[in-house]
N, C-alpha and C positions, 0 to 999 in steps of 0.2 A: 504494500500500500504506500505509494510514494507521497512524500510531503515536500512542499516548496521550501527552498532555503529561506531561513528566517531573515527578514529585513532587520536593519540596524536602526534603532531609535537613539537619537542624540540631540544635543542642543542646536538651536538655529545658529548659523554663521551668516555673515553678511553676503558671502558668495551664494547663499541659497535664495536670495531675494528674487531672482528671475524665476526660479521654480515656484515660489509662493505666488507670484503674479500669475503664472500659467495655471496653477490650481484654482486660484480665485476666478480667473477668466473662464475656466472650464465650467465652473458652477454658474457663472453669469450667462454664458452662451447657451446653456441648456435650459434657459428660461426660468431659473430659480436663483435670482441674484442673492448673494449673501446679505444678511441684515446690516453688517458693517461695511462701509465703503472701502475701496482699495487703499486710499491714503491712511484711513484709520487702522487697517490691518498692518500696513507697513510700519506705521509709528509704534504700534503695540509690539511688533516683532523686535524692535530695537530697544524698547523701554520696559517691557514687561516679561512675560514668560512665553517662549516659543520653542517648539521641538519639531523635528522632522524625522521621517522614516525614509531610509535610503536602501536601495538594492542595486548592487553593481554600480555604485557611485551615482545613481539616479534617484532624485527625490520623488517618492511615490505617495507621500502623505505628509500632512502638517497639522498641528494644532497650536493655536495661539490663545493665551489666556491672560486675564488680569484680575486683580483683587479690588473689590469695591463694596463698601457697606457691609463688611464682615461676611462677604460672599465671594466665591470665585465665579468669574464669567468667562465663557469661551467666546472669544472675539471672532475666531475663524477656525473651522474644522473642515479639511478637504482631503479627499483621497483620489488617487489616479484610478482610471478605469480598471476593474478587476482586482483592485488592491485587497478587497475582502474585509469582512466585519472583524475578523480576529486581529488584523493589523490595526484597524481603527480602535479596537479595545486596548491594544498595547500603547498606542499614543495617548488615549484618554487616561490610562493608568499612570503613565509617565508624568503627565501634567499634574495629576492628583498628588503624586509623590512630591513633585517640586513645590507645590503650594501648601502641602500639609503643614509645614512648620509655621505657617501664618495663623493656624488655628481657625480657619474658615469653617462655617457650618454647612455650606452647600456648594456644589459646582453646577452651574446653570448655563443654558444656551437658548437663544432665540433663533429659530430656523424655519424655513418653509416646509420642512418635512417631506419635500419632494425630490431632494437631491440624493446622490449616491451615498452620502455619509449618514443619511437619516437612519438606515438600517443598523449601522454600527452603533449609533446612539441608543436606540431602543434595545438592541442586543446586549448592551453593556450597562444596564441598570438605570438609564434615564427614563423618567415617566412623563407622559404627555399631559399637560394641564390645558384642556380646552376652555374657551375657544381661542385662546391666544397662541396655541401651539408652543407653549413654554415648557421646556424639559428641565428636570433637575434630578440629581441623586444626592442623597445624604453623604457627608464625609464620615468615614468610619470612626474617627476620633475627634472629639471636641477639644477646643483650646485648653480647657482646664485639665484635660487628661494627658496632654502631650508630654509634659515633663515626667509624669509617672510612668508612661509607657516607655519612654527612653531609659529611665532608671531601671526598668525591668528587662531591658533588651528586647522589648516587643517590636513588632513591625506589622505593617499592612501588606498583605500578600496581593499579588496581581489577581484581578477578577477573572472568572471563567477558568480557574484551575480545575474545577470540577469537570468541565466539558473536555478537558485535555486528558483526563484519565480514561483511556480507551479500554474497551472490554470490561472484565470484572463486573458484569452487569448484576449478578446476584448480590455481590457485596454493595454495589452502589445503590441498588433498590432498597436493601436493608437499611443502609445509613440514611437514605432519603426519608424513609418511612419512620424510622425510630428516632433520628436525631434532628434532621434539618427541618422537616415540616413542623413538628411540635415546637421547636425553638423559634423558627422564622415566622410561623403563623399561630401564635399562642391562642388567639380567639377561636380559630378553627379547632385546634386541639381540645380546647375547653368544652366545645360543643359535644365532643365525643367522650368527654371524661378522661382525656389523655393528659397525664402530667408531663411537662417538658423534662427531659433527662438532665441530670446534673453532673454525672460522672460515668464514663464508659471505659472498658478495658479492651484493647485490641491485642490479639496474640497470634503468633504464627512463626514459621521458620525465619531465620535472618534474611534480610534483603527482599522480602515479599511486598514491600510498599506500605507498611504501616504508617511511617512518617508522611509519605505522600498523601495517604487518605486523610490523616489529621489536618494537613495543610489545606487539602481540597475542601474539607468541611468548613474550615474557617473562611476560605475564599467564597464558598457558596453562601454562607450566612452574611458575608461582608463584615465580619468581626475581626478585631486585631488578634494576632497570633503571638502568644507568649510561650516560649519554650524554656523550661527550667532544667538546667544542667547540673545534676548533683556533683559532678567532679569540680565544677567551678564554685558552687555554693559551699563546698567543704572547706575552702580556704577563708571563708568569711569569719569575722569575729564571733565567738560563741559557738562555732562549729556548725555542722549540718542541720541539727534540729532547730537551732535558733534561726538559721538562714531560711529554712522552709517556713517557719512561723512568720518572719518578717516579709518574705515574698508574698505569701498568701494574704497578709494584711494589706499590702500595697495593691495587689490584684483586686481586692474587694472594693477599691476606690474607682475602678473602671466601670463604666456603664455596661459594656459588653466585652467579652474576651473568650477565646478558646485557649486554654492552658494545656500544654503538652509536656509530659515527662516520658522520655524514651528509656528503654532498658530499666524499667522500674524495679525489676528483681534485684538490682544492685543495692537498693535502699529499702526494700520491703521483703526481704528474704525470711524464710521460716525462723521464728524465734525458738530458741532452745533453752531449756531450764537452767540449771546451775552448773557451771558459771554462765551468765548471759552472753550471747554472741555480741561481737563488737558493734553490730548494726542495730541492736535491739532498741536503743534509745531513739534512733532515727525512725525505725518502723513505728514505734509508739507515737512519735510526734506526727508522722505522716498520716497515720490512722485518725488522729485527732483532727488534723487539718482537713482531711477529706470529709469528715462528719460535719464540721463547721461550714465548709464550702457549699455543702448541699442546701444550706439555708438561704443562699443568695440567688436572686433572679438574674438572668442575663449573662450567666457565666457557664462554661462547660469545661470540665476537666477530662482530658483524654490521656490515658496511660497506655503504654505499649510494652510488651515483653516478648522475648524470644523463648523464654523458659517459664511457662506458666506454672509448671509443677514446683518451681523454686519459691513461689510467692507464699507469704504467710497466709494460713487458712483464714484468719480474720479479715484479711484484705479483700477477699473475694466474697465475703458473706453478703447475703441480701441486705439491702439498705445502705450499702456503701457504693456499689457500682450498679447502675440500672441495667446495663447490658455487658456481657462478656462475648465479644464478637471475633470469630476466627477470620484471619486474612491469609489466604493461601497463595500458591504460585500463580502467575499470570495465565489466563486462559488463552485460547488460540487467537481471538480477536486482539487481546492485549499484546500478545507477542508480535503479531503483525504490525501493530502500531509502534511498538518499541523498535523493531527493525527499521521501520520507516523513518524514525528520527535520525538514524545514523547512516543511512545509505544516501550518498550524494544525489542531488537532482539529476545530474548529468548521466547517471547510469540506472536510475530507478526504473525506467521503462523496460529494461531488459532483465530485471531481477524477478524471480518467482518467490514472492513473499510467503505464499502458502507453504512452499517446500521448506523455507527457512523456519517458519513457525512450527511446522511439524517436527523438524529436526531438533528444535530447541525446546521441545516439551520437557518439563522438569527443571528448566533453567529459571533463575531469578532475573529481574530486569538488569541488575548489575552484570550478571553473566553474559546476557545478550549484548550489552553495551561493550564489554571487554572483547567479545568475539568480533563485533562489527569494527571496532577501532583497530584491532589487530589485523583484520583483513585489509583495511585501508592503508595501514602503515606498510604491510608487506607488499601491497600493490604498488605503492609509491617507490619502494626500494627497487622492485623489479623494473619499473619504468625508468628510473634514473640509471640503472646499470645497463640498459639496452641501448640500441641505436635509434636515432630519430627523436622526434618530439614526443614527450610522455602523453599518452592518451588513456584516461581512466576507463573508458568503455572497453578497452582491450584487456585491461588487467583486473578490473572489478567485475566479476561474474557471480552467478549463483554458486558455482562450484568453488570459487575462491572464498566466499563466505562460509560455505560448508566445510572447507578445509580448516579455516580458522576456528570454526565451532568444534571440530574434532579435537583441536588442541586446547580447548577450554574445559577446565575442571568445574563441574557443577558445585555450587555452594551448598546445596541441600542434597543430602544423600537419601537413598531409598529408606534407610532406617529412620531418618528425620521425618520423612513424609508419613511413614507408618505411625510414628509417635504423635505426629500432628493430628492424624485422624482419631487416635485414641484420646487425645486431649479434647477434641471437639465433643466426643461423647461424654467425657468426664466433667468438662468445665464450661462449655459454651452455654450462654444464657441469652436468648434472643427474644 
């Protein structure tokens, strides 16, 4: 399944002015003149916030914004023909990140809604306010929360990460039904008597995408993502228990957040009697914080573990984690998509992605990435050692990817997979 090479989004340069003019004129000539005049757009490019998307050194999209009245305004948003909604989303996300430190409450645009960029706006969270055709989307973090989010090392993830998780439909459907809808549409959930979840556990073999799913959930909700790293917190004054307590107190000041702790078995392992294990105090504190976390609205805790059997039994008890969800190896559709990310556009048309997906069954996303990158590197080496100009289409074939795959050691063994299926029976709570 081929994918286009990703365009590069960067700040506007003076040399881009001609391209901005062409994009503006393209909108004008299609009978949908931009709300702001060309002189206003040019002035804002040089005085406010402007970004462009380029591909092969050609500008194929631009967004220009300014701040006014505690609100962000998009002065111009234009895309070249066939640039696509996903590229538009990346430009909009980049502008949002640039103006986020200003603490603005909304990002808005006035548009005819008849130009090519209109679909990218509505696809990326902007809502239409009739009859003025005024679109806006809320900023994920308000001004009063910015310092706290920085202190926690939190960040706003790009929108539409959820859509980029290809395949894994069973897992996505489960997360959509159990997490995203109840949290994102609490009134609807209340009508059905569904309580929004407060904490969930993801488990599965290493490298199966648990972190990716946690980030995708945050992106889908439009909430800040805060990852707590026990290895970093351990060096804080007062040790790890105090660091967890301080961090959760700070998180409670955010209106919304997805909090993620990976490899949680390192800080919540089985407690053993006398003498106590070195991590017993940490486990006790984390259990306490999870219980208190559950009393707060607008927050979701996601923990992930590769070894669910190692977790303390009290950690998985009902009332602490609403769901214990297995995340397995990528399915066929997901493997096709993963291969597509790493196969160059120039050769994608001659590659049989279904054969590669079949041959990489049982591989993690990281395994597939390694095999694809190894095939590319080997192909470049062969091309450089030969005669004539290097040609990727001669060196990168389905067979060359299969050869690299044959030299790739799977991260997850058959025994690991069997153990995972046993863990589903023993621990999953859906």
